[in-house]
C-alpha positions as CSV (number, residue, x, y, z in Angstrom):
1,G,168.7,-93.5,67.2
2,K,169.5,-89.6,66.5
3,V,166.0,-88.7,65.2
4,I,164.0,-90.9,67.6
5,S,166.0,-89.5,70.7
6,A,166.0,-85.7,69.4
7,L,161.6,-86.3,69.2
8,A,161.6,-87.8,72.4
9,D,163.6,-85.2,74.0
10,A,161.2,-82.5,72.1
11,R,158.7,-83.3,74.5
12,Q,160.2,-81.8,77.0
13,S,162.0,-78.9,75.3
14,T,160.5,-76.7,72.6
15,N,163.9,-75.9,70.7
16,V,165.4,-79.2,70.0
17,H,166.9,-79.9,66.2
18,V,165.9,-82.8,65.0
19,P,168.3,-84.3,62.4
20,Y,166.2,-85.6,59.6
21,R,168.8,-85.2,57.1
22,D,171.2,-87.5,58.5
23,S,169.9,-90.8,57.0
24,K,167.5,-91.5,53.7
25,L,165.3,-93.4,55.8
26,T,164.8,-91.1,58.3
27,K,164.5,-88.1,55.8
28,L,161.9,-90.3,54.0
29,L,160.0,-90.7,57.2
30,A,159.9,-87.1,58.4
31,D,156.2,-86.6,58.2
32,S,155.5,-90.0,60.0
33,L,158.3,-89.2,62.7
34,G,156.8,-86.6,64.9
35,G,154.6,-85.1,62.0
36,R,151.0,-84.9,61.7
37,S,150.3,-88.6,60.6
38,L,150.1,-91.9,62.8
39,A,153.1,-94.0,63.2
40,L,153.3,-97.7,64.5
41,F,156.6,-99.2,65.7
42,I,157.1,-102.6,66.1
43,A,159.9,-104.1,68.3
44,C,161.0,-107.4,67.7
45,C,162.6,-109.0,70.4
46,S,164.2,-112.6,70.7
47,P,163.9,-115.2,73.5
48,S,167.0,-116.7,72.8
49,S,169.4,-116.0,75.6
50,A,172.4,-115.4,72.6
51,A,170.3,-112.1,71.6
52,V,170.1,-110.5,74.8
53,E,172.2,-107.6,73.8
54,E,170.1,-106.9,70.9
55,T,167.0,-107.6,72.8
56,L,167.9,-105.1,75.4
57,S,169.0,-102.5,72.7
58,T,165.6,-102.9,70.9
59,L,163.6,-102.2,74.0
60,H,165.5,-99.2,74.8
61,Y,165.0,-98.0,71.4
62,A,161.5,-98.7,71.9
63,T,161.0,-96.9,75.1
64,R,162.5,-93.6,73.3
65,A,160.4,-94.1,70.5
66,K,156.9,-94.5,72.8
67,N,157.8,-90.9,74.3
68,I,157.1,-89.1,70.7
69,V,154.2,-87.2,70.5
70,N,152.1,-86.9,67.2
71,R,149.2,-84.9,66.4
72,P,147.5,-86.7,63.4
73,V,145.7,-84.1,61.2
74,Q,143.6,-84.4,58.4
75,Q,145.1,-81.9,55.5
76,V,142.3,-81.2,53.5
77,E,143.4,-77.5,53.1
78,A,145.5,-78.3,50.0
79,Q,142.9,-79.9,48.6
80,Q,140.2,-77.4,49.3
81,E,142.4,-74.9,47.8
82,G,142.9,-76.2,44.4
83,V,139.2,-77.0,44.1
84,L,138.5,-73.2,44.8
85,Q,141.1,-72.2,42.3
86,M,139.7,-74.2,39.8
87,L,136.3,-73.1,40.8
88,R,137.5,-69.5,40.9
89,R,139.0,-69.5,37.1
90,E,135.9,-71.5,35.9
91,V,133.7,-68.5,37.0
92,E,136.2,-66.2,35.6
93,H,135.9,-67.7,32.2
94,L,132.2,-68.2,32.5
95,R,132.2,-64.3,33.1
96,L,134.3,-63.8,30.1
97,E,132.2,-65.9,28.0
98,N,128.8,-64.4,29.2
99,Q,130.4,-60.8,28.2
100,L,131.2,-62.0,24.8
101,L,127.9,-63.4,24.2
102,R,126.4,-60.2,25.4
103,E,128.4,-58.3,23.4
104,N,128.1,-60.3,20.0
105,S,124.5,-61.2,20.7
106,Q,121.9,-59.9,17.9
107,P,118.3,-60.6,19.2
108,S,116.4,-60.9,15.5
109,T,119.4,-63.7,14.2
110,P,119.7,-67.1,15.4
111,S,123.4,-67.7,16.2
112,Y,123.7,-70.6,13.5
113,Q,123.1,-68.4,10.9
114,R,125.7,-65.5,12.0
115,S,129.0,-65.8,9.9
116,G,132.4,-64.2,10.6
117,S,131.7,-63.2,14.2
118,A,135.0,-63.0,16.1
119,A,133.3,-64.6,19.5
120,Q,131.7,-67.8,18.3
121,L,131.2,-70.5,21.1
122,P,131.3,-74.2,20.6
123,E,128.1,-76.4,20.4
124,L,127.7,-79.3,21.9
125,G,127.6,-81.9,19.3
126,R,125.8,-85.4,19.2
127,E,128.4,-87.5,20.8
128,G,129.1,-85.0,23.7
129,Q,131.8,-83.6,21.8
130,Y,132.2,-79.6,21.3
131,R,132.6,-78.6,17.8
132,P,132.4,-74.8,16.4
133,L,129.5,-73.1,15.0
134,S,131.8,-71.1,12.6
135,R,135.4,-69.9,12.1
136,P,136.1,-66.5,12.7
137,G,136.3,-65.0,9.2
138,D,135.8,-68.0,7.0
139,G,132.7,-66.3,5.2
140,Y,130.2,-69.1,5.9
141,A,127.8,-70.1,8.7
142,A,127.7,-73.4,10.1
143,E,124.4,-75.6,9.9
144,P,121.9,-75.9,12.6
145,P,122.4,-78.3,15.4
146,H,119.3,-80.7,13.8
147,S,119.5,-79.4,10.0
148,T,119.0,-82.2,7.5
149,S,120.7,-80.4,4.6
150,G,124.4,-81.5,3.4
151,G,123.2,-84.9,3.7
152,S,126.7,-86.4,3.5
153,R,126.4,-87.9,6.7
154,P,125.6,-91.7,7.1
155,A,123.1,-93.1,9.1
156,S,124.0,-94.6,12.2
157,G,122.4,-97.1,14.1
158,S,119.1,-99.2,12.9
159,V,115.5,-98.0,13.4
160,S,113.5,-101.1,14.8
């Protein structure tokens, strides 16, 4: 009642306090009531003469509710901001990765033969999972991606 009246009065005046906190229901529905979303009010009336007072009260309430003006707007700014932040972080990460690759590149030696480098980057494995080329400071180089040495891997799948 109070929220609907305040929202209906807000149409004529610009400085009206809307008491959303007066009830849990209006607090939950604050975005829908006079906010930026669509709202639908249904007024249920009874044809019975025993419910005349209740029907009149409902009709008065519906009359006040129809004066509420909502301005529905798609809220995509928050989603776009999140995507932009994620892309900015990814660009920064890729710049740092690129810088590390430039600093640690040795044109005559393939990356899988280097060992002990502080900036070893992960390599894409068979199942699409990243696996490290080598661990910094461990003194060994990882096998090349298509190497057959080390032969302890079981064969997977069947050949037809």
